[in-house]
N, C-alpha and C positions, 0 to 999 in steps of 0.2 A: 262714635259719634259726637258731633263739635257740641260744648257746652252753652254756644250761643242759639238765642231765642231764635228760630226759625220763623223769616216773615209766612210764608205757607207748607203747611205738612199735606200732603196728597196719599192718600186711602188707593192702590192700585196699580201696578208696572206695567199696566197696557196702551191705552189712548193716553192716561193719565200724565202719561210722558212727556206731549206733549206740553201739557201746562208745566210738566217742571222746567221745560225747553225754553217756552217762551216768557215766563215767571222770571228766574235766571236773565235771558237778553236784559231784561228789563230792570234791570239789580239786584229783584230779592233772592234770599237765602233761603234752600227749600232743604224738604227733611221726606220724599220717599220713603212710604213705609208698606209693602209688597208678605200677602200670607204666604204666597209658593216657593219654595228655592226651582222648581222650575218652572217657572212664569215665562220663562222665554218661548220652552214648547207649549205654556200649558193653559193659556189665558186665551180668552175670545179673540185678542187681539192677534194672533199668532197664528188662528186657528181658520183666520177669514178669509177671502178671495181679496183680499183688500182691495176692495172697489169704495171706493171716495166721490160721491159727488163733485162737482166742485159748477157752479151755474155761472155764467161769463168767462169762463177762465182762459189765458193766454191761446194753451194752445184748441179751443174749439173756434180761437178768432182764427188760426190759422189754418185749421180746420175745414173753415167755413160755417160755422155750427152760431145761427143766434139762440144766445137762451138768456136767462137773465134769472134771480129772487123769484122774482113772482109770477114766472114758467112753473121755473120748480113744486112754488108753493100751490099752482096748477096743476098741477101731477101729482101732488101731494092729496088735494082734494077728492080729486076724481078718482085712483085706487081706492082710497080711505072712504068716499062716499061722504064726501063731511063734516067725516069724525075728529081727524083729527085737529091736536089743536095748534088752530093758523100761522099764533103769535107765533110759536115754538120756531115755527116753520120757517116764517119766514125770517126771523132770526137767522137760523140755523141755515138757509137759503143766501143768506146777504152777505154771511161771514164763511160760505163756501170757497170761491172760488179764490178768496183770498188767503183761506186758510191749505189751496192744494198746492200756491205759487210759492206759499213762506213754507213748504216742505218740502219744497227744490228748490229756492233758492238762499236758505236759510240753516236748512237738516242737509240739505243735499241729494235725498229722494230724488233717484231718477226716476218719476213718471210720463205714465206715457198714457194719451184718452184712448178708449176701447171704442174703435170701431168695427171693429172684424163681424159682429152681430151685434143683438139688443135685447136689451133687459126689456120687461115685460113691465110696461107701464111709463117707462119713462118716452117722454113726446121725443126729447133728441139725446146724443150722445153725450151722455156728462158727467159718466164712472170713471176715476183716475186710477189705475195700476202701477206696482213694478212689474220685470225682466219676473216672470214663473209664477202672475197673479198670485201669489200666497201671504198670505201675514205676515209668518216666520219673516220674510225681507222684509218687509216695513218694522216691524217690532227690532231686527237687528241693529237697524238702519240708527233706529231712536235710543235703544241704549248706546249703541258706541259714539253718537254725539252723547248722551247724558254722564257717560265717564269718563268725559272728555270735559265736564265743566269741572273750574271748581265750586261755582255756588251748588250746588245739587249734590248731597247726601244720599244715601239708600241704605236703608233697615233690611235685610233679609236672610228670614223668614219674620214676621214681625206680624200684627192683627192688629190694626185698631178694631176697638170694642166698644171707645164712647167719647163722646164730644162735648167739651162739659162750658157751657158758655163765662166768660169773665170781663174783671171789668175792660178790658183792653184786651179785643180777641178774644179765644179760645183756652182751651186745654185738651189736645188731644193723646186721650186714656191708650200705651198702648200696652200688649200682651204676647210676652219673646213664650217659644217653646218651650221655655224649663218654670213658664210660669211667672216667672218675673215682671214685675210689672210696670209701665212707663208713662210718668207723670209728664207729657209736654208742651209747654205756654206757648205761642206760635202765636201769629194774626187771622191767619184763618184756613179751613181747612179744608181742601177739595175731595168729595168721596166719588171714586171712581171705582170703586170695587163690584160691577157691573150687576147681573140683577139676582134673582134668586132660582135659576135654573138648576142649580145643587140644590134643592133647599127639596124632596121630594113631599114632604105635605102642603108647602103653601105651593108649587106647581098643581098634585093633588086639589084641594082646594081653590083656583085661582082660574087651573086652566084645565082643568078634566076633561076637554075632548083631545087632549096630544098628550095626554099623562101617562098613560102606559107603551109610548115609544121610548127610540133610545135616548140617551141626551148624550147629545157631542157638545159639550161644553168643556166651561173651565171648573172643577168641580171644589175651586176658590168663591165661587158666586153663589152665597149661601144667606142672600138675603138681606146682610149687615148693613146695608145701608135703609134701607127699609124700617130696619129694628130700631138703629142709632134716631131715622127724622121720627121713629111715634115718639120716640122718650120726648126729642125736643118741639112736639107740635107742629109737624109737620104736615099738610097735604101731602095725598096721593094720587093719580091716577094713570087709569089705561090697566089698571093689573090685571088685566083681562086680555093685553095685549102680547103676542107674542114671535118671536122667526122660526116658523118650522120648515122644513126642510124635504121632498119625496122623492129624491134624488140619492140616498147614502147605500154604498156595496154592504148587501146582507155579509159577504165575506172581504173581511177587515176591515169592518169599518170609514169606507174612504171613501171622502161624494167623487161622484162620477159626474155630477155638477150640469145644473141647466143648459147649460151651455146647445149639449147632445139635442134636446127638444126642441131649442127653437133655430139650431138649425134645420129642421127637420125629423128630428124622432119624433118618438112616442111613446104611451104606457099602455100597456095591459095586466089587467091582474090575472093572476093562476090559470084563472079557463081561456082566457091569453081572447080578451072582450078588454077595449077601453073602457073607460070607465067616465068621460068629462073632459073638459078643454084645457090640453094639457100649459098654454103659454099664458092664462092666464096669473099666473104664478108657482113657483118653487114651493113659497110660504103655505101659501094656503093650502095648495094640494098635496102636504102633508097629512090632510086632516083625512082627505076626499079616499088616499090610499089606505090609510090607519082602518076606514070602516069597511076595505074588502075584506074577505073572506083570508084568514092568518095575517089580517095586516100585511100581505108581499103584495110584490109584483115586478114585475120586464119591464126593460128600458132596451128600446128597441136601436136601433139606428144604424148606418152601413158605414164601410171605409173610410169616405168622402169625412163620413162627422167623424168623424174618431181620431180620422189627422190632420182637421181642422182644429181638434179638443185638445189634442196634446200641448199646445202650446198652454196651459193649465198644470199647473203642477198636482194638483189636487186628481186633474182626470190622470197624471200619471203614474200617481201611486196606484191608484184602479188599476190601470192595464201591468203594472207591475207587479201587485198583489194577485193574480189571476184570477181577476174575477168577471174576465167576458168569455162569454161562449160563441164561438161562432159558425158559420156554416157558410156556403154556396149560394144555397137556396132558399128561402123563407122556409117550406114546407121540411128542410132538412134543421135549422132555426126550432121549426116548432118541434120536431124530435127531440130532438137535445134540450130544449126545454121542458117537454111532456106537456106541452098546448096543443087543445087542438091544431090540425094543420090550415083547413077550411077557415077558420074563424081570424088565426090571424092573418092568411095571405086577402083577406076583405076588408079588413083591418087599411092592410099597407096599403090597399089598392083603391081604398075611398079617400085614405088621406093623398096617392097621388091625381083624383081626378077634383078632391077640392086645389090644390099648387095647383091643375088647370086650366084651374074656375069653370067647371063640365059638373061641378056639384057641390053643394051646402054643406056641410058636416051640419052632423045632429046633434053634434055635442055646442056648434057654433065656435070653430075654430075655422080662423081664417088665413093667421102666418103659416104656412107649410111650404119648407124648400124642398123640393122633389124633383120628381120619385124618387122613393128608395132603390138604390144597386145593390147587388153583389157586390164579394162576401161580406153577411150580414152579422151583426154582433147583438147579445144581451144579456145585462147584468138584471141580476137578481137584488132591485132595493127592499128599503123598508125606511116607514118612516120615521123622521128624527127630529128631536127636539135644537134647535140650536141654541137658542137666548129668549130672553125674553124683556119686551116692550115697554113697561108700565112700573113707573116709579117716582119716586118725589117729584113733585111741583117744583121747577125752577123758572124764573124771570130771562131777557134776555141776557141776563149779565150772568148766568147759574146758577144764579146766588135761590137758595134754599127760600120754598112759601111757605107763609102759616096757610090756613084758610085761607080766612078774611083779606089771604093778596099779600099783609107787611112781612119783607125777609126775616131771617131767622141771622142776625149780627151774623159775619166771619164762617157763613158755613153753605159751602156749593155743594154742584150734584151736575155729574155729566156721564151719559154712557148710557150702560142698565141702567144706571144703580138715580137715574130720573128719568121724568115719564116722558116719552117716546114719541116720532109721530108717523106712528101706524097704525091711529085710533084704534078697535078694539078689532080682538081677536086678530087671525092673521093674515088676513084676503089686503089688510090695508098695506103690511108692508111693501116694500119697493128697495133692491138695492140697492144697499148704499144705507138703509135708515139703522143701521148700526153702527159703522163705525163715525158717519155721519158727524149725529149725535156727542161720540167717543170725542172724536179727536178734537170736534167743532168748540161744545159749551167745553171744553175743560184749557182750551186758547181765548176763548170768550172771559171765563172762569183770573184766568192767572194778567189779562188784562185787564180786569176789574179789581183784584187786587192789589196791581204794580198802579193803579191810578189812584188809591186809596191810599199803602202807602208813603205814593210820593205825595198824595196832596198834605198826610200832619207831618211828614220831612220837616225839621225845620230849616229853615236854608243858612247858609253857616252865612258872618255879618262881615 
């Protein structure tokens, strides 16, 4: 590692790499500290479906889709029932279109707009992703770009354990696996360490309704930013917020994905009964699944949905892992998954009537592509906690704030380390509410640090 004082230390090599790349582009020297040597496969960015909302992007304009930051905020307001921090949602909405275009133009990310199915809560198609729709592809592009920069160094594995204010900038306290402690003087620190999903005690304290579910996220997400922020006197918000998922395959722990639902599939419990409107969202449905007998269920769909969902790497991995059960008829499928055949047929026929406009769903579901036609498939699913959505309160520059609203100089937070825009609980989560704060706040932090460094750098005479 260079002995020169870095302008910015970033803790976390997921979405934080966006901050590193933007800072380097602005002429800053950056050190990235990452706790896990397996971060390229095991952090939440790499485990995501790489969905990045971009309100008003050029891809939307090319598709004839009208969108704006204000419309994004309206969708956040509606999904969270007015509970979200709309100040932060607007800042993220305003940067989102520029973010996805910067990722494509400056990072070389091959983005495309997802229009083949619609995510719950988004009033227009605004999620941008990469081929395969998997975060590992996104992260590999970021890592490759970082490695090609002579302004970015990486320290892996090593964990940022503390941030100490200094007369100018701050001191990053970094612990290496052998116990060696490094004290690194720097201009600023960006906490991009994600949330606290990997800390069982914190999950039980703040998220009791999902504490018994499978944790499907980075083991390095242990609440480091919360603990450091507490020592610095930072404010926190929405610590009870999280992204759950109701479509994790029990066999193989792979993500089946909610496109199966939005394309016309449905979910039943182990007795064969539906138990809610599946299209409200995959996050809040995790708790509903967790409340069923044995906290398990079956996701039912057909060949058409199967074929259309193969565009997702996660779904292909589920198929390849042998999690799907097939039958030519619903009665045959019911026998294979050990549920009552009459009940399963009635549930499918009821949704077919909804799809045809001939009946109303007893749970209020209105979006049904159908009817399903054989052959039919089912996957046994369990609820999961993917990541937490609360953390340190930040401003529109990603600066960490005290309870009185004043910034803690030199300290920034992004992604799960920062407060989210999903309100309380799980129901306010929109697709992309994890990646947009991870990438967008990292970008905003880098730009603010850059403006501060350039403002204080003497000009040559």
